[in-house]
C-alpha positions as CSV (number, residue, x, y, z in Angstrom):
1,X,0.0,0.0,0.0
2,X,1.3,3.5,-0.8
3,X,1.3,5.6,2.3
4,X,1.9,9.3,2.7
5,X,3.4,9.9,6.2
6,X,2.7,13.4,7.5
7,X,5.9,14.2,9.4
8,X,5.6,17.2,11.7
9,X,9.2,17.0,12.9
10,X,8.2,15.5,16.2
11,X,8.9,12.1,17.7
12,X,5.3,10.7,17.3
13,X,5.1,11.3,13.5
14,X,8.6,10.0,13.0
15,X,7.9,6.7,14.8
16,X,4.5,6.4,13.0
17,X,6.3,6.7,9.7
18,X,8.9,4.1,10.8
19,X,6.2,1.7,11.7
20,X,4.5,2.1,8.4
21,X,7.8,1.3,6.7
22,X,8.2,-1.8,9.0
23,X,4.7,-2.9,7.9
24,X,5.9,-3.2,4.4
25,X,4.2,-0.1,2.9
26,X,5.6,2.1,0.2
27,X,6.1,5.2,2.4
28,X,6.8,8.8,1.4
29,X,7.3,11.5,4.0
30,X,5.8,15.0,3.7
31,X,6.1,18.0,6.0
32,X,3.4,20.7,5.8
33,X,4.7,24.2,5.6
34,X,1.9,26.1,7.3
35,X,3.6,29.5,7.8
36,X,4.8,32.1,5.3
37,X,7.6,33.0,7.8
38,X,10.4,30.6,6.8
39,X,12.8,32.0,9.5
40,X,10.5,31.1,12.3
41,X,12.3,29.0,15.0
42,X,10.8,26.8,17.6
43,X,11.1,27.9,21.3
44,X,11.2,24.9,23.5
45,X,7.8,23.2,23.4
46,X,6.0,26.2,22.0
47,X,4.8,26.2,18.4
48,X,5.2,23.7,15.6
49,X,5.6,23.6,11.8
50,X,8.7,25.8,12.0
51,X,11.9,25.7,10.0
52,X,13.5,23.7,12.8
53,X,10.6,21.2,12.7
54,X,10.9,20.7,8.9
55,X,14.7,20.0,9.3
56,X,13.9,17.5,12.0
57,X,11.4,15.8,9.8
58,X,13.8,15.7,6.9
59,X,16.5,14.1,9.1
60,X,14.0,11.4,10.3
61,X,13.0,10.6,6.7
62,X,16.6,10.2,5.7
63,X,17.2,7.9,8.7
64,X,14.2,5.8,7.6
65,X,15.4,5.8,3.9
66,X,12.2,7.2,2.5
67,X,11.6,10.1,0.0
68,X,10.7,13.4,1.6
69,X,8.9,16.5,0.4
70,X,7.7,19.8,1.9
71,X,4.2,20.8,0.8
72,X,3.2,24.5,1.1
73,X,-0.2,24.7,2.6
74,X,0.4,28.1,4.2
75,X,-2.3,30.0,2.2
76,X,-5.0,27.5,2.9
77,X,-3.9,27.3,6.6
78,X,-4.1,31.1,6.8
79,X,-7.7,31.1,5.4
80,X,-9.2,27.9,6.9
81,X,-7.6,27.8,10.3
82,X,-6.1,31.3,11.2
83,X,-8.9,33.2,9.5
84,X,-11.5,31.0,11.1
85,X,-9.9,31.5,14.5
86,X,-10.1,35.3,14.2
87,X,-13.7,35.3,12.8
88,X,-14.9,33.0,15.6
89,X,-13.4,35.2,18.4
90,X,-14.8,38.3,16.6
91,X,-18.2,36.5,16.9
92,X,-17.8,36.0,20.6
93,X,-17.0,32.3,20.3
94,X,-14.1,30.1,21.6
95,X,-12.7,28.1,18.7
96,X,-10.4,25.1,18.7
97,X,-7.9,25.6,15.9
98,X,-6.5,22.0,16.1
99,X,-10.0,20.7,15.2
100,X,-10.1,23.0,12.2
101,X,-6.6,22.0,11.1
102,X,-7.4,18.3,11.3
103,X,-10.7,18.8,9.5
104,X,-9.6,21.2,6.8
105,X,-5.9,20.7,6.3
106,X,-4.6,17.3,7.4
107,X,-7.6,15.2,6.5
108,X,-9.1,17.3,3.8
109,X,-6.5,19.2,1.8
110,X,-3.7,16.8,2.4
111,X,-5.8,13.6,1.9
112,X,-7.3,15.1,-1.3
113,X,-3.8,15.7,-2.7
114,X,-2.5,12.4,-1.6
115,X,-5.4,10.5,-3.2
116,X,-4.9,12.5,-6.4
117,X,-1.2,11.4,-6.4
118,X,-2.1,7.7,-6.1
119,X,-1.6,7.2,-2.3
120,X,-3.9,4.8,-0.5
121,X,-3.6,6.3,3.0
122,X,-2.3,9.1,5.1
123,X,-0.4,8.1,8.3
124,X,0.0,10.5,11.2
125,X,1.4,10.3,14.7
126,X,-2.0,10.8,16.5
127,X,-2.8,8.6,19.4
128,X,-6.0,7.0,18.3
129,X,-7.1,3.6,17.1
130,X,-9.0,2.5,14.0
131,X,-11.1,-0.7,14.2
132,X,-12.6,-2.4,11.1
133,X,-15.9,-4.1,11.8
134,X,-17.2,-7.4,10.1
135,X,-18.8,-5.4,7.3
136,X,-15.5,-3.5,6.5
137,X,-16.6,-0.2,8.1
138,X,-13.9,1.7,9.9
139,X,-14.5,3.0,13.4
140,X,-12.5,5.6,15.3
141,X,-11.6,4.6,18.9
142,X,-9.6,6.0,21.8
143,X,-5.9,5.2,22.0
144,X,-4.6,2.5,24.4
145,X,-2.8,5.3,26.4
146,X,-5.7,7.3,27.8
147,X,-3.3,10.0,29.0
148,X,-2.1,10.7,25.4
149,X,-5.5,9.9,23.7
150,X,-6.1,12.3,20.8
151,X,-9.4,10.8,19.5
152,X,-11.1,14.1,20.5
153,X,-9.3,16.2,18.0
154,X,-10.0,13.6,15.3
155,X,-13.7,13.6,16.0
156,X,-14.3,15.7,12.9
157,X,-13.2,12.9,10.6
158,X,-15.9,11.4,8.3
159,X,-16.2,7.8,7.2
160,X,-14.6,8.7,3.8
161,X,-11.6,10.2,5.6
162,X,-11.3,7.3,8.1
163,X,-11.2,4.9,5.1
164,X,-7.8,6.4,4.2
165,X,-6.4,7.2,7.6
166,X,-3.7,5.3,9.5
167,X,-2.7,5.8,13.1
168,X,0.3,3.5,13.8
169,X,0.6,4.7,17.4
170,X,-3.0,3.9,18.4
171,X,-2.3,0.7,20.4
172,X,1.0,1.9,22.0
173,X,0.8,1.7,25.8
174,X,2.6,4.9,26.5
175,X,4.6,7.9,25.1
176,X,7.7,6.5,26.9
177,X,7.6,3.4,24.6
178,X,7.5,5.7,21.6
179,X,10.5,7.7,22.8
180,X,12.5,4.6,23.6
181,X,11.7,3.2,20.1
182,X,12.8,6.4,18.5
183,X,16.1,6.3,20.4
184,X,16.6,2.7,19.4
185,X,16.1,3.6,15.7
186,X,18.6,6.4,16.0
187,X,16.1,9.2,15.4
188,X,17.4,12.5,16.7
189,X,13.9,13.6,17.8
190,X,13.7,10.9,20.5
191,X,13.7,13.4,23.4
192,X,12.3,16.4,21.5
193,X,9.7,18.2,23.7
194,X,6.0,17.9,22.7
195,X,4.5,21.0,21.1
196,X,1.7,22.7,22.9
197,X,-0.4,25.9,22.7
198,X,-1.6,27.4,19.5
199,X,1.0,26.8,16.8
200,X,0.5,30.2,15.1
201,X,0.8,32.0,18.5
202,X,4.0,30.5,19.7
203,X,4.5,33.0,22.6
204,X,1.2,32.0,24.1
205,X,-0.2,35.5,24.2
206,X,-3.6,34.9,22.6
207,X,-5.1,38.1,23.9
208,X,-2.3,40.3,22.5
209,X,-2.3,38.4,19.2
210,X,-6.0,39.0,18.8
211,X,-5.8,42.6,19.8
212,X,-3.5,43.2,16.8
213,X,-6.1,41.7,14.4
214,X,-9.5,42.7,15.9
215,X,-9.9,46.3,16.8
216,X,-10.9,46.5,20.4
217,X,-14.2,48.3,21.2
218,X,-15.0,49.5,24.6
219,X,-18.2,48.0,26.0
220,X,-20.1,47.1,29.2
221,X,-19.6,44.3,31.7
222,X,-23.1,43.3,32.9
223,X,-24.7,40.7,35.2
224,X,-27.3,38.2,34.1
225,X,-30.1,40.7,34.8
226,X,-28.5,43.3,32.5
227,X,-27.2,45.7,35.2
228,X,-23.9,47.4,34.2
229,X,-21.1,46.5,36.6
230,X,-18.2,48.0,34.7
231,X,-16.6,48.4,31.3
232,X,-14.1,46.5,29.1
233,X,-11.7,47.6,26.4
234,X,-12.4,44.7,24.1
235,X,-14.7,41.7,24.4
236,X,-12.3,39.4,22.6
237,X,-10.1,39.5,25.7
238,X,-12.6,37.5,27.7
239,X,-13.4,33.8,27.6
240,X,-16.2,31.9,29.3
241,X,-15.1,30.7,32.7
242,X,-12.5,33.5,33.2
243,X,-12.2,34.8,36.7
244,X,-9.2,37.0,36.9
245,X,-8.7,40.4,35.1
246,X,-12.4,41.3,34.8
247,X,-11.8,44.9,35.8
248,X,-14.9,45.3,37.9
249,X,-14.5,47.9,40.5
250,X,-17.0,46.6,43.1
251,X,-17.4,43.2,44.6
252,X,-20.5,41.1,44.2
253,X,-23.2,41.6,46.9
254,X,-22.5,38.2,48.4
255,X,-18.7,38.8,48.2
256,X,-18.1,35.7,46.0
257,X,-16.0,35.9,42.9
258,X,-17.5,36.5,39.5
259,X,-16.8,34.6,36.3
260,X,-17.4,35.3,32.6
261,X,-20.6,33.6,31.6
262,X,-21.1,34.8,28.1
263,X,-19.7,37.2,25.5
264,X,-22.3,39.0,23.4
265,X,-20.7,40.4,20.2
266,X,-23.9,42.1,18.9
267,X,-24.1,44.3,22.0
268,X,-20.4,44.2,22.8
269,X,-21.3,43.0,26.3
270,X,-19.4,40.7,28.7
271,X,-21.8,38.9,31.0
272,X,-20.5,37.8,34.5
273,X,-22.0,36.0,37.4
274,X,-21.4,33.3,40.1
275,X,-19.5,30.1,39.4
276,X,-22.6,27.9,39.6
277,X,-24.1,29.9,36.6
278,X,-21.4,28.4,34.4
279,X,-23.2,25.1,34.6
280,X,-24.7,24.0,31.3
281,X,-27.4,21.3,31.0
282,X,-27.8,21.3,27.2
283,X,-25.7,22.2,24.1
284,X,-26.4,22.2,20.4
285,X,-24.7,22.8,17.1
286,X,-25.7,22.7,13.4
287,X,-22.2,22.0,12.2
288,X,-22.2,18.3,13.1
289,X,-20.8,15.1,11.5
290,X,-20.6,11.4,12.2
291,X,-17.2,9.7,12.6
292,X,-18.2,6.8,10.5
293,X,-21.8,5.6,10.1
294,X,-24.8,7.2,11.8
295,X,-24.6,5.7,15.3
296,X,-28.3,4.7,15.5
297,X,-28.7,3.5,11.9
298,X,-25.6,1.4,12.2
299,X,-26.7,-0.2,15.4
300,X,-23.8,1.2,17.5
301,X,-26.4,2.4,20.0
302,X,-30.2,2.2,20.3
303,X,-32.5,5.1,20.1
304,X,-35.0,5.5,22.9
305,X,-38.2,7.5,22.4
306,X,-38.9,10.1,25.1
307,X,-42.0,12.3,24.6
308,X,-42.1,11.5,20.9
309,X,-38.4,12.3,20.5
310,X,-35.7,9.8,19.7
311,X,-32.5,10.0,21.8
312,X,-29.4,7.8,22.0
313,X,-27.2,7.4,25.0
314,X,-23.6,8.5,24.8
315,X,-20.8,10.3,26.6
316,X,-19.8,13.8,25.6
317,X,-16.4,15.5,25.9
318,X,-16.0,19.2,25.2
319,X,-12.2,19.6,25.7
320,X,-9.2,17.7,24.3
321,X,-8.2,16.5,27.8
322,X,-11.6,16.9,29.5
323,X,-13.5,14.1,31.2
324,X,-16.3,12.5,29.2
325,X,-19.7,12.8,30.9
326,X,-22.9,10.7,30.4
327,X,-25.4,12.3,28.1
328,X,-28.0,11.7,25.5
329,X,-28.2,13.1,22.0
330,X,-30.6,13.6,19.1
331,X,-31.0,15.4,15.9
332,X,-33.6,18.2,15.9
333,X,-34.8,21.1,13.7
334,X,-32.7,24.1,14.5
335,X,-33.0,27.7,13.3
336,X,-34.4,28.1,9.8
337,X,-35.3,24.4,10.0
338,X,-31.6,23.4,9.6
339,X,-30.9,20.2,11.6
340,X,-28.7,20.5,14.7
341,X,-27.2,18.0,17.1
342,X,-28.6,18.5,20.6
343,X,-26.9,17.0,23.6
344,X,-28.4,16.9,27.1
345,X,-26.0,16.0,29.9
346,X,-27.0,13.8,32.8
347,X,-25.1,16.2,35.1
348,X,-24.3,19.9,34.2
349,X,-21.0,20.8,32.6
350,X,-19.1,23.9,33.7
351,X,-17.8,26.6,31.4
352,X,-19.0,25.4,28.0
353,X,-18.8,28.1,25.4
354,X,-20.1,28.5,21.8
355,X,-17.3,27.7,19.4
356,X,-16.0,24.7,21.4
357,X,-16.4,21.2,19.9
358,X,-18.5,18.5,21.6
359,X,-17.4,15.0,20.7
360,X,-19.7,12.1,21.3
361,X,-18.5,8.6,22.4
362,X,-20.2,5.3,22.8
363,X,-17.7,3.4,25.0
364,X,-14.3,4.0,23.4
365,X,-15.7,4.7,20.0
366,X,-16.1,8.2,18.6
367,X,-19.5,8.5,16.9
368,X,-19.7,12.1,16.0
369,X,-19.2,15.8,16.9
370,X,-20.6,19.3,16.6
371,X,-19.3,22.8,16.9
372,X,-21.4,24.3,19.8
373,X,-23.7,27.1,18.6
374,X,-25.7,27.5,21.8
375,X,-25.9,26.4,25.4
376,X,-28.7,26.3,28.0
377,X,-27.8,27.1,31.6
378,X,-28.7,24.7,34.3
379,X,-29.2,27.7,36.7
380,X,-32.1,30.0,35.9
381,X,-31.6,33.8,35.9
382,X,-34.7,34.1,38.2
383,X,-37.5,32.0,39.5
384,X,-38.9,31.8,36.0
385,X,-36.0,29.5,35.0
386,X,-35.1,31.6,32.0
387,X,-32.5,29.8,29.8
388,X,-29.2,31.5,29.2
389,X,-29.1,33.6,26.0
390,X,-27.2,32.2,23.1
391,X,-24.3,34.2,21.7
């Protein structure tokens, strides 16, 4: 099988490529150039896809004896990932750029080009596991090493993309095993630090980076009833769940700390309130997809009818390293009759914001995901149990 190994310059992708070679595949390595700043250097574990990373990837490919290329996806990355990130924050949402990169770059643009060039699969160093059922359908599952599991950020993959995806590290028991294997193979990246933070904001100052791209506009900080408590210099500097740096001059009547509950871009307001008001009992999103077959139609789970509505049981995870919580989900008519995926948690989740991704699991299997458009608070504003306003 002809396999395109996406080599980021890190230890995981290098070992994944090596295992693909060991499996007897015809492997070609490729590094994705995602930045138009060729002089960019990596700083410790911050950032990725830099000139240093491309050189590390090239050295690993040479050690493995496979052809190596650099593909320039900087323009598409700028539009589909960086541009999306800015637009989402400008709309008062909290995006996950890694989800967009996997969705639109690594498993859309790259896979599309790979298939056009005659490759059968794209291999990456993600920690996730693909299982093929008796009918030949491919399922995405959590990795054996739960601490390194990356199935969440792969929840955007469709059945067509899973059919051409390869994750050689999925059943590896730990990252230590991968590093030891890299060292034994003579790969210089064996002890290279893992990258973290947002790759296109390597200094980690997201607030400052956004301020240079979205003109700050002064607005009001209000409580849930609409009373003005203070002012802000730019709503994009605030995220749901934030406690520090609110800039409110007077304490809450009960003396307890306030948290950001909501960012309202239309009115340029930041809504604050008590910690318990961060609890969300329901979330929904119109941008949804199934990671493989429809979970009910394929028999992965069984729909139960409640009040005339079909629900299926699942677990939901809203952060890459968050804990999955029991829930139930259904498809429903959303705004303008567009369908949306609605998820109702058995117990409220704290600090869920529009723009985040909700990934659904049945056991270890990823069954689908949605980008969150709206949430419903578990704590009413008043005795009338008014739901939280959507951003």
